[in-house]
One Martini backbone bead per residue (centre of mass of N, CA, C, O) as a GRO file, in nm:
protein
  166
    1UNK     BB    1   0.054   0.063  -0.021
    2UNK     BB    2   0.298   0.256   0.001
    3UNK     BB    3   0.398   0.210  -0.285
    4UNK     BB    4   0.145   0.323  -0.425
    5UNK     BB    5   0.158   0.603  -0.296
    6UNK     BB    6   0.448   0.683  -0.415
    7UNK     BB    7   0.376   0.631  -0.706
    8UNK     BB    8   0.140   0.839  -0.729
    9UNK     BB    9   0.307   1.077  -0.640
   10UNK     BB   10   0.518   1.071  -0.867
   11UNK     BB   11   0.326   1.094  -1.102
   12UNK     BB   12   0.206   1.373  -1.022
   13UNK     BB   13   0.468   1.531  -1.015
   14UNK     BB   14   0.533   1.475  -1.316
   15UNK     BB   15   0.280   1.598  -1.439
   16UNK     BB   16   0.300   1.878  -1.318
   17UNK     BB   17   0.595   1.942  -1.432
   18UNK     BB   18   0.488   1.916  -1.752
   19UNK     BB   19   0.362   2.167  -1.759
   20UNK     BB   20   0.299   2.460  -1.900
   21UNK     BB   21   0.431   2.766  -1.878
   22UNK     BB   22   0.306   3.056  -1.777
   23UNK     BB   23   0.335   3.376  -1.924
   24UNK     BB   24   0.360   3.694  -1.797
   25UNK     BB   25   0.256   3.978  -1.955
   26UNK     BB   26   0.368   4.292  -1.966
   27UNK     BB   27   0.186   4.591  -1.993
   28UNK     BB   28   0.206   4.913  -2.130
   29UNK     BB   29  -0.049   5.122  -2.085
   30UNK     BB   30   0.077   5.393  -2.168
   31UNK     BB   31   0.164   5.307  -2.447
   32UNK     BB   32  -0.119   5.222  -2.542
   33UNK     BB   33  -0.251   5.499  -2.505
   34UNK     BB   34  -0.062   5.649  -2.700
   35UNK     BB   35  -0.157   5.487  -2.949
   36UNK     BB   36  -0.444   5.556  -2.944
   37UNK     BB   37  -0.410   5.862  -2.965
   38UNK     BB   38  -0.270   5.851  -3.237
   39UNK     BB   39  -0.500   5.715  -3.385
   40UNK     BB   40  -0.704   5.938  -3.342
   41UNK     BB   41  -0.548   6.159  -3.480
   42UNK     BB   42  -0.529   6.026  -3.764
   43UNK     BB   43  -0.848   6.003  -3.790
   44UNK     BB   44  -0.894   6.311  -3.770
   45UNK     BB   45  -0.725   6.387  -4.018
   46UNK     BB   46  -0.875   6.205  -4.233
   47UNK     BB   47  -1.146   6.354  -4.184
   48UNK     BB   48  -1.042   6.649  -4.253
   49UNK     BB   49  -0.937   6.532  -4.550
   50UNK     BB   50  -1.151   6.334  -4.676
   51UNK     BB   51  -1.014   6.027  -4.653
   52UNK     BB   52  -1.178   5.745  -4.724
   53UNK     BB   53  -0.966   5.521  -4.778
   54UNK     BB   54  -0.838   5.565  -4.497
   55UNK     BB   55  -1.076   5.541  -4.310
   56UNK     BB   56  -1.147   5.246  -4.359
   57UNK     BB   57  -0.895   5.127  -4.196
   58UNK     BB   58  -1.018   5.200  -3.902
   59UNK     BB   59  -1.207   4.951  -3.962
   60UNK     BB   60  -1.365   4.687  -3.912
   61UNK     BB   61  -1.567   4.483  -4.097
   62UNK     BB   62  -1.771   4.447  -3.824
   63UNK     BB   63  -1.864   4.728  -3.771
   64UNK     BB   64  -2.031   4.955  -3.546
   65UNK     BB   65  -2.221   5.244  -3.637
   66UNK     BB   66  -2.336   5.531  -3.443
   67UNK     BB   67  -2.541   5.780  -3.452
   68UNK     BB   68  -2.749   6.047  -3.333
   69UNK     BB   69  -2.969   5.881  -3.452
   70UNK     BB   70  -3.182   5.607  -3.382
   71UNK     BB   71  -3.145   5.504  -3.697
   72UNK     BB   72  -2.820   5.499  -3.676
   73UNK     BB   73  -2.717   5.200  -3.829
   74UNK     BB   74  -2.394   5.094  -3.921
   75UNK     BB   75  -2.171   4.988  -4.140
   76UNK     BB   76  -1.879   5.015  -4.288
   77UNK     BB   77  -1.996   5.039  -4.583
   78UNK     BB   78  -2.217   5.256  -4.518
   79UNK     BB   79  -2.019   5.473  -4.405
   80UNK     BB   80  -1.842   5.504  -4.657
   81UNK     BB   81  -2.059   5.590  -4.851
   82UNK     BB   82  -2.165   5.837  -4.690
   83UNK     BB   83  -1.888   5.986  -4.691
   84UNK     BB   84  -1.851   6.003  -5.000
   85UNK     BB   85  -2.106   6.179  -5.040
   86UNK     BB   86  -2.035   6.406  -4.829
   87UNK     BB   87  -1.733   6.475  -4.953
   88UNK     BB   88  -1.817   6.559  -5.248
   89UNK     BB   89  -1.897   6.808  -5.107
   90UNK     BB   90  -1.706   7.097  -5.117
   91UNK     BB   91  -1.885   7.285  -4.915
   92UNK     BB   92  -1.825   7.097  -4.699
   93UNK     BB   93  -1.767   7.135  -4.339
   94UNK     BB   94  -1.517   6.945  -4.167
   95UNK     BB   95  -1.523   7.072  -3.839
   96UNK     BB   96  -1.333   7.027  -3.529
   97UNK     BB   97  -1.285   7.030  -3.163
   98UNK     BB   98  -1.132   6.878  -2.914
   99UNK     BB   99  -1.199   6.892  -2.568
  100UNK     BB  100  -1.216   6.581  -2.488
  101UNK     BB  101  -1.004   6.296  -2.362
  102UNK     BB  102  -1.051   5.937  -2.309
  103UNK     BB  103  -0.850   5.647  -2.195
  104UNK     BB  104  -0.914   5.288  -2.189
  105UNK     BB  105  -0.718   5.014  -2.105
  106UNK     BB  106  -0.684   4.692  -2.132
  107UNK     BB  107  -0.467   4.485  -1.962
  108UNK     BB  108  -0.370   4.341  -2.238
  109UNK     BB  109  -0.360   4.573  -2.476
  110UNK     BB  110  -0.622   4.486  -2.697
  111UNK     BB  111  -0.810   4.715  -2.563
  112UNK     BB  112  -1.046   5.000  -2.597
  113UNK     BB  113  -1.167   5.311  -2.460
  114UNK     BB  114  -1.300   5.601  -2.616
  115UNK     BB  115  -1.338   5.958  -2.543
  116UNK     BB  116  -1.511   6.230  -2.711
  117UNK     BB  117  -1.534   6.583  -2.699
  118UNK     BB  118  -1.759   6.814  -2.895
  119UNK     BB  119  -1.820   7.054  -3.144
  120UNK     BB  120  -2.036   7.015  -3.428
  121UNK     BB  121  -2.157   7.245  -3.651
  122UNK     BB  122  -2.321   7.047  -3.862
  123UNK     BB  123  -2.505   6.953  -3.615
  124UNK     BB  124  -2.426   7.163  -3.359
  125UNK     BB  125  -2.356   7.480  -3.201
  126UNK     BB  126  -2.482   7.404  -2.892
  127UNK     BB  127  -2.442   7.089  -2.895
  128UNK     BB  128  -2.271   6.861  -2.778
  129UNK     BB  129  -2.040   6.586  -2.838
  130UNK     BB  130  -2.014   6.216  -2.808
  131UNK     BB  131  -1.748   5.989  -2.861
  132UNK     BB  132  -1.757   5.636  -2.871
  133UNK     BB  133  -1.490   5.386  -2.847
  134UNK     BB  134  -1.404   5.073  -2.975
  135UNK     BB  135  -1.091   4.900  -2.948
  136UNK     BB  136  -0.870   4.699  -3.142
  137UNK     BB  137  -0.604   4.476  -3.146
  138UNK     BB  138  -0.437   4.360  -3.440
  139UNK     BB  139  -0.269   4.289  -3.725
  140UNK     BB  140  -0.316   4.591  -3.823
  141UNK     BB  141  -0.397   4.711  -3.547
  142UNK     BB  142  -0.581   4.958  -3.477
  143UNK     BB  143  -0.946   4.940  -3.427
  144UNK     BB  144  -1.275   4.982  -3.504
  145UNK     BB  145  -1.588   4.811  -3.366
  146UNK     BB  146  -1.703   5.082  -3.221
  147UNK     BB  147  -1.942   5.353  -3.255
  148UNK     BB  148  -2.054   5.655  -3.079
  149UNK     BB  149  -2.298   5.929  -3.133
  150UNK     BB  150  -2.372   6.207  -2.910
  151UNK     BB  151  -2.585   6.417  -2.771
  152UNK     BB  152  -2.495   6.664  -2.498
  153UNK     BB  153  -2.677   6.826  -2.314
  154UNK     BB  154  -2.726   7.032  -2.092
  155UNK     BB  155  -2.905   7.036  -1.815
  156UNK     BB  156  -3.012   7.338  -1.840
  157UNK     BB  157  -3.138   7.269  -2.146
  158UNK     BB  158  -3.371   7.047  -2.127
  159UNK     BB  159  -3.620   7.221  -2.089
  160UNK     BB  160  -3.597   7.374  -2.355
  161UNK     BB  161  -3.599   7.123  -2.540
  162UNK     BB  162  -3.879   7.001  -2.442
  163UNK     BB  163  -4.045   7.258  -2.514
  164UNK     BB  164  -3.973   7.261  -2.827
  165UNK     BB  165  -4.120   6.964  -2.861
  166UNK     BB  166  -4.434   7.029  -2.812
   0.00000   0.00000   0.00000
């Protein structure tokens, strides 16, 4: 019986010692945050230059893009088609300044949420906009797989807005 116990113990030790060692990879979250910020700056520049072919590369193929209207649920292809039509109008001014940006990077360094706030004059000169992005890092680099644009009126303006909609 003792022999069997020692034999089983030896076999268990052997099996456990042969398991692959998991290596914990330390991710520099500040570096990942800087990469995301640079990605957002490049996207911003592509949007301002109305470079639709470049803009397309910022989205995953299965990206979901939500606009400010409840009916605006777009795929990547629908978004690119809309931007192509919108930017074809040379009188269209696509200009805005980002007032605030926050970036949260997931611990693995392979996903992030970014939030930007700005006023976009062609949407509204008085109501700020908040864009929320989910980014993934893949073989291409960083890409959006989800974006959401929302108008964010100031709380003190809500009663005026509600009254105007009556």
